[in-house]
C-alpha positions as CSV (number, residue, x, y, z in Angstrom):
1,M,53.7,111.8,64.6
2,K,52.9,113.7,61.5
3,I,56.5,113.9,60.3
4,I,56.8,110.1,60.3
5,K,53.5,109.9,58.4
6,Y,54.7,112.4,55.9
7,F,58.0,110.7,55.4
8,F,56.3,107.3,54.6
9,Q,54.0,109.1,52.2
10,F,57.0,110.6,50.5
11,L,58.6,107.1,50.2
12,I,55.5,105.7,48.7
13,I,55.1,108.5,46.2
14,S,58.8,108.3,45.3
15,F,58.5,104.6,44.6
16,L,55.4,105.2,42.4
17,F,57.2,107.9,40.5
18,F,60.1,105.5,39.9
19,L,57.6,102.8,38.7
20,F,55.7,105.3,36.5
21,K,59.0,106.4,34.8
22,I,59.7,102.7,33.9
23,L,56.2,102.1,32.6
24,G,55.9,105.1,30.4
25,Y,53.2,107.8,30.1
26,K,50.1,105.8,29.0
27,Y,50.7,102.7,31.1
28,S,51.4,104.9,34.1
29,S,48.2,106.8,33.6
30,D,46.2,103.6,33.5
31,L,47.9,102.3,36.7
32,G,47.4,105.7,38.4
33,S,43.7,105.5,37.5
34,I,43.4,102.1,39.1
35,L,45.3,103.2,42.2
36,G,43.2,106.3,42.5
37,K,39.9,104.4,42.3
38,Y,40.9,101.8,45.0
39,L,43.2,103.7,47.3
40,G,42.0,107.3,47.1
41,P,38.9,106.7,49.3
42,F,41.1,105.8,52.2
43,F,42.7,109.2,52.2
44,R,39.6,111.5,52.0
45,S,36.2,111.5,53.7
46,K,33.5,110.1,51.5
47,K,30.9,111.9,53.5
48,I,32.4,115.3,52.6
49,I,32.5,114.3,48.9
50,M,28.9,113.0,48.9
51,N,27.6,116.1,50.8
52,N,29.3,118.4,48.2
53,L,27.8,116.5,45.3
54,K,24.3,116.5,46.8
55,R,24.6,120.3,47.5
56,V,25.4,120.9,43.8
57,F,23.1,118.3,42.3
58,P,20.2,117.9,44.8
59,E,18.3,115.5,42.5
60,I,21.2,113.2,41.9
61,E,20.8,109.5,42.7
62,I,23.2,107.5,44.8
63,K,24.2,105.4,41.8
64,E,25.2,108.5,39.9
65,I,27.1,109.8,42.9
66,N,29.1,106.6,43.2
67,I,30.0,106.8,39.5
68,L,31.1,110.4,39.8
69,I,33.2,109.6,42.9
70,K,34.9,106.7,41.2
71,N,35.7,108.8,38.1
72,M,37.0,111.6,40.4
73,W,39.4,109.2,42.1
74,S,40.5,107.9,38.7
75,N,41.4,111.4,37.7
76,Y,43.3,111.9,40.9
77,G,45.4,108.9,40.1
78,R,46.0,109.9,36.5
79,I,47.1,113.4,37.7
80,L,49.6,111.8,40.1
81,S,51.1,109.8,37.3
82,D,51.3,112.9,35.0
83,Y,53.8,114.7,37.3
84,I,56.7,112.4,36.4
85,F,56.1,113.2,32.7
86,I,55.7,117.0,33.1
87,K,59.1,117.6,31.5
88,N,58.1,115.5,28.4
89,L,54.7,117.1,28.2
90,R,56.3,120.6,28.1
91,V,59.4,119.9,26.0
92,S,58.8,117.2,23.5
93,Q,55.2,116.0,23.6
94,F,53.2,119.1,24.2
95,D,51.5,119.2,20.8
96,K,50.9,115.4,20.9
97,Y,48.9,115.4,24.1
98,I,47.7,119.0,24.7
99,E,45.4,121.0,22.5
100,I,44.8,124.7,23.2
101,K,41.7,126.5,22.0
102,G,42.4,130.2,22.2
103,T,46.0,130.5,21.1
104,D,45.1,133.8,19.4
105,I,44.0,135.2,22.8
106,L,47.3,134.2,24.4
107,K,49.3,135.7,21.5
108,K,47.4,139.0,21.8
109,I,48.1,139.2,25.5
110,K,51.8,138.5,24.9
111,D,52.0,141.1,22.1
112,Q,50.2,143.8,24.2
113,S,52.7,143.3,27.1
114,Q,50.0,144.3,29.6
115,P,49.6,142.0,32.6
116,V,46.3,140.1,33.1
117,I,44.8,137.9,35.8
118,F,44.4,134.3,34.6
119,I,41.9,132.3,36.7
120,S,40.7,128.7,36.8
121,G,39.7,126.0,39.2
122,H,41.0,122.5,40.2
123,F,39.9,120.8,37.0
124,N,41.9,117.7,36.1
125,N,45.6,118.5,35.7
126,F,45.3,122.2,36.3
127,E,49.1,122.5,36.5
128,L,49.2,122.3,32.7
129,L,47.4,125.7,32.5
130,A,50.3,127.7,33.9
131,M,52.7,125.6,31.8
132,S,50.7,126.5,28.6
133,I,50.6,130.2,29.5
134,E,54.3,130.4,30.1
135,K,55.2,128.3,27.1
136,S,53.2,130.8,24.9
137,G,55.8,133.4,25.9
138,I,53.7,135.3,28.4
139,D,55.7,136.5,31.5
140,L,53.8,134.8,34.3
141,A,53.8,134.1,38.0
142,A,51.6,131.3,39.4
143,I,50.1,131.2,42.9
144,Y,50.2,127.8,44.6
145,R,49.3,126.3,47.9
146,P,52.3,124.5,49.5
147,L,51.6,120.9,50.4
148,N,51.3,120.0,54.1
149,N,53.8,117.2,53.6
150,M,57.2,119.1,53.6
151,F,59.0,116.2,51.9
152,L,56.6,116.0,49.0
153,N,56.4,119.8,48.8
154,K,60.1,120.1,48.0
155,T,59.7,117.6,45.1
156,M,56.6,119.4,43.8
157,E,58.1,122.8,44.0
158,K,61.1,121.6,42.0
159,I,58.8,120.2,39.3
160,R,56.8,123.4,39.2
161,V,59.7,125.8,39.0
162,N,61.6,123.7,36.4
163,Y,58.7,122.7,34.0
164,I,55.5,124.5,34.9
165,C,56.2,128.1,35.7
166,K,59.5,129.5,36.9
167,N,57.8,132.2,39.0
168,Q,56.0,130.5,41.9
169,I,54.2,132.4,44.7
170,P,53.0,130.5,47.8
171,K,49.6,131.5,49.0
172,G,49.4,133.7,52.1
173,L,49.8,137.3,53.2
174,G,53.5,137.3,52.1
175,G,52.4,136.0,48.7
176,V,50.1,139.0,48.2
177,K,53.1,141.3,48.4
178,D,54.9,139.2,45.8
179,M,51.9,139.3,43.5
180,L,51.8,143.1,43.6
181,N,55.6,143.3,42.9
182,F,55.3,140.9,39.9
183,F,52.2,142.6,38.6
184,N,53.7,146.1,38.8
185,K,56.7,144.8,36.8
186,G,54.3,143.7,34.0
187,T,54.1,140.0,35.0
188,S,50.7,138.4,34.6
189,L,49.3,136.2,37.5
190,A,47.6,132.8,37.4
191,L,45.6,131.4,40.3
192,M,42.9,128.9,41.2
193,I,39.8,130.5,42.7
194,D,37.7,127.6,43.8
195,Q,39.3,126.6,47.1
196,R,38.2,127.8,50.6
197,V,40.5,130.4,51.9
198,S,40.8,131.8,55.4
199,Q,41.6,135.4,54.2
200,G,38.6,135.5,51.8
201,T,35.1,136.7,51.9
202,K,31.9,134.7,52.1
203,I,30.5,134.7,48.5
204,N,27.7,132.5,47.2
205,F,29.0,129.4,45.6
206,F,26.2,127.1,44.3
207,E,23.8,129.4,46.2
208,K,25.5,128.9,49.6
209,P,28.1,131.4,51.1
210,A,31.6,130.0,51.0
211,Y,34.9,131.7,51.8
212,T,36.3,132.8,48.5
213,T,39.5,134.6,47.4
214,T,38.8,138.2,46.3
215,I,42.4,138.7,44.9
216,P,41.3,138.8,41.2
217,A,38.6,141.3,42.0
218,Q,41.0,143.4,44.1
219,F,43.4,143.6,41.2
220,V,40.6,144.5,38.8
221,K,39.6,147.4,41.0
222,K,43.1,148.6,41.6
223,F,44.7,148.2,38.1
224,K,41.6,148.0,35.9
225,C,43.0,144.9,34.4
226,P,41.1,142.1,32.6
227,V,40.5,138.6,34.0
228,V,41.1,135.7,31.6
229,P,39.3,132.5,32.5
230,M,40.9,129.2,31.5
231,H,39.6,125.6,31.8
232,I,41.2,122.2,31.1
233,E,39.6,118.9,30.3
234,R,41.0,115.4,30.0
235,I,40.0,113.7,26.7
236,N,40.2,110.0,26.2
237,K,42.4,109.3,29.2
238,Y,45.7,110.7,28.0
239,F,44.9,113.9,26.2
240,F,44.0,117.4,27.3
241,K,42.1,120.3,25.9
242,I,42.7,123.7,27.3
243,N,40.2,126.4,26.6
244,V,41.3,130.1,26.9
245,E,38.4,132.4,27.0
246,N,38.2,136.1,26.0
247,P,39.4,138.6,28.6
248,I,36.6,139.9,30.9
249,Y,36.7,143.7,31.4
250,F,34.5,144.3,34.4
251,N,32.4,147.4,34.8
252,E,34.1,149.8,37.2
253,A,30.9,150.3,39.1
254,L,30.9,146.6,40.3
255,S,32.1,146.0,43.8
256,I,34.8,143.4,44.8
257,D,32.0,141.1,46.0
258,E,30.1,141.4,42.8
259,I,33.1,140.6,40.6
260,T,34.0,137.7,42.8
261,L,30.4,136.3,42.5
262,N,30.6,136.6,38.7
263,L,33.8,134.5,38.8
264,N,32.2,131.9,41.1
265,L,29.3,131.6,38.6
266,W,31.8,130.9,35.9
267,I,33.4,128.2,38.0
268,E,30.0,126.7,38.6
269,K,29.3,126.3,34.9
270,K,32.6,124.5,34.3
271,I,32.0,122.2,37.2
272,K,28.6,121.2,35.9
273,K,30.0,120.6,32.5
274,N,32.5,118.0,33.7
275,P,31.6,117.2,37.3
276,D,33.9,114.1,37.5
277,Q,36.9,116.2,36.6
278,W,36.7,118.6,39.5
279,I,38.1,117.9,43.0
280,W,35.1,117.3,45.3
281,S,37.1,116.2,48.4
282,H,37.6,119.7,49.9
283,N,35.2,120.9,52.5
284,R,34.4,124.0,50.4
285,W,31.4,125.2,52.5
286,K,33.0,124.8,55.9
């Protein structure tokens, strides 16, 4: 039964979190990297990952694919270990491990007190993006996808609310209503736009139609608000660089699909820049 499987997963992750806490941030990150490389492939289909990589990089050789996959799983493991240190990264070690390029943009958004739509993709520890926005003083609500594992989901939700972003909105039809309520009150929104969604529209992603969220485009059309792209990179194993880009003010004549395509093209560029720091294990073009 799934509930038994989820419970054992919860026990394993809880043990690892306990172990990580004892080891400290850097040793835990290295251990997480090793665990990710050797255990990760047992939890996700290698075929899906390879097909995704070949779709994006048609000329890539098998040797390069295997290196990218190994590095991706290493990042998965490091991200897992990061969670137990989220409080430290926010409260006492933010400046030590996280560099933000574009703090002036965040300050301007804060000072203007007009809500915007922050967008990004699942690049490395993407959770740190919402943390950085909220820490800068911007009133923010972050949209997230609840984990299938109800035991782990409770733990993750607690971490998110306490140390990442206090306003959390679960994906789904009910979440859209919450987004509108927050936005109308002047609260900016942050969401990942690179996952397949059942309520989306088929928009080209690496030249093949894929179900994509149109929420940012809908808000642009309704509120004439800007979209602010953000991207995170892991540098030298333990450090992060967050890039905040200038707000995009889309032409009012553009359709929802055209705006969404433009955002997909932005995601594509970032994936190609650091392909081993993106999550390739989702069946994006299903």
